[in-house]
N, C-alpha and C positions, 0 to 999 in steps of 0.2 A: 174825581179830587175838584175842587173849584177853584176857577180859575182867580189870581192873584195879579190885581194891577196896580190900581190907585185906591184905596179908603179911607176911610177917617174914625176913629172911634175915641170914646173915652176911655181915659185912664185909672185904673188901680194900685196903689202902693204894695211893694211886698220883698223889703229891704234889709231883708235876710242872707247874710253871705253862707253859701256852702250850702244851697236846700238840696236834697238828692233825690234818687227817682223814688225810692222808696216815702218819703214823703210826700213827694206829688200822688204818687199812687199806692199804695201799702199791698206786701206782696201778695195778701192774701186775696188780692183782686185780679191776681195775674192768670187764674184760670182761666178765665172766659177769653176766646180769641173772637167777642163780635164789639166793636166800638160802642155800639150803641147803648146808651144810660151811664157812663163810665163816669160821667160829669159829678155823678152825685157822688165819687167815692173820691173825686181829685183833694187833694188836702185832707182828706179824711179823718186823721188822728186828730188836726189842728181846729177841724170846723165843727166836731160832735161832740159832746160829753158821753161819759158810758151809757148812760140811758139814751141815747139817740138825738139828746136836743142840742140845739146850736148854740156855740159858745159867742156870747155876746161880743165879747173881746177880742173875737178875729177879724181882721179888718174886713176881708173880704164875705165875712156873713153880716156888714153895716148895711144898711139899705141904700144909703148914697152911693155904693160902689155896684150896687147890684147891676146889669147889663154893660159895665166896662168892656170892652174887646182888646185893650191891650192891658198887658202887666207889666210896671215897672219891678223888675226882680232884684236881689243882691248879688255878688260877685259870685261865680263858677257855678252857674245855675245849670242844675240836672247832673250833676254829680252822682257815682256812686254806680248802682248795676244796670247795665243792659236793658231795656225796656222799651219796647213801643207803647205798651201803654200808658205812659206817661205823657207824650203828646197828644194820644186820643183822649184822655183825662180833661187836661188842658184845653182841648177843642171842645168837648163833650161842656164843659163849662163855661163855652163862649166865646173863648178868647181868642183871636186870628194871629195876635204876633205878640212875644215876649219881647221887653228890651233890657238888656243888663252890659256890663262891663264886659264881661266874659262870660261863655257855656261850656261846658264839657264835652269834649270832641263828639263824643256819641249819642249822648242827647241830642246837638246842635242837626248831626246829621239823619237823625228819627225824625226830627221835626219838620228837616227839609222834605224829607221823603212823603211825606204823609200831609203834606198844607199846613202846616204851621211856620210863621217866618219869625224866627230869631234875629235878632236887630242889636250889633255889637257896637256901642258908642263909647267915648270916652268917660269918663269918670264926672267930669265937672257936668257933661249934660245929664250924666245918669241922677246925680244930686239935684239939677235945676227939676227934672220930672218928677222925682221925688218927694220935694217941696211941694211943687204945684196940686199936684196930688193931693196932699194933706190939707192944703189951704182951699182947693175949690173943687171938689168933687165931678164936677162939670169940666174939668177942662180936658180939651179933645187935642189930639196929633193927626196928623195926615203922612200918610204913608204912602209913597209914588215907587213902587219895585222896579219898573222898569227902567228910572234914572239914579234908582237905589238912594234915595231921600227921604228924610224924615223931616217935616214942617215942624217946627216949635210952635206955642202959642205967641211967643213974641216975634214970631217973623222970620226968626233965623232957620237955614236951613243945615241940615247935618248929613252928610254922608254916611251909609255904611256899606260893608262889606258883603259879598255874595259872589259865588263861583257860577260862572257863566252856565253851566249846565243844570243845575239846581233852580237858577233866575228862571231860563226857559222853560223848564218842567214847570214853577207855579205859574209862570206868566200863562202860561197854555194850558193849564187845569190838567196835565198828564203826569204820572208816576210812572218811575222806571221802566215797569213793561210798557204802560203805555207808551212811552217814547219809542221802545225798541219794534211796536207793533205797529207804528208810523211809518215805518222803516221799511215793510215789508216789500212794495214795491222795486226798491231798491237793490233788495237782498233778493229777488226773483231774477234782477236783469243781472247781478252778479253771477249768480248760478248758473243763469241761461247761457254767458258766458265764458264759464268755464266750466264743462261737463265733469270732463276727462278728473276735476279734484272733489268736485261736489259727491259723484256717483263711485267714488273710489270707496272700496271698502278693504276693510284691513285683513 
C-alpha cells in the first residue's frame, strides 16, 4: 500500500447526497477480485450511455476535471452495501482522497484499509470547496495526514478526524496484515517467554 504523508491535488465536485456503493461500482463488476482496471467501472452507469459513449453532462467526464485526485462529495457518501470494490474503483479512477461532511461507516473503514483517505469536514468547508471546484477546476488543496490538516486555497487550515491506528497504517504504507507481520519479532519474544502457554495443546 502506498504511503500517505502529505500531498496536494486538484479537486473535482460531485455534490450529490447519499451516493451508495452500487452507484460507485455497480454490482455486476463485483465478480472480480483484481483491483486492476476497476477505474473504468467507477460510476459507470452515470458516466456512460447504453451504447458505451460517455455522458457529456456528467461532471467527472468533463475534460477540466481529468486528473483530479481529490473528490468533493455530498453527505453520507458510500452508503449501501459493503464492498471493497468501491474504494478500489475510486482509486483506480485516480482519487487519493474523498472529502465530505459524512461517510457511511463501512465504506469509510474499507477506504482506510485500502489506502483511500476519507476526510470529514464541516458543511461550510464542504460547500466552499464545491463552489471553488466549479469556479476554478485548477483549485488545489493540500493534505497533511500526520498532522490531520487540510489546507484550503485561501490559506485556512481545517483539522479532520482519523483514528490513530488507521493513520499509522496509511503513513507507513502498511495494511492490517502488514502491521501484524511487522510485529513478528515481538510475537517471537513473547512466545519464547511463555512456552508453557504457546505449546499447550487442547
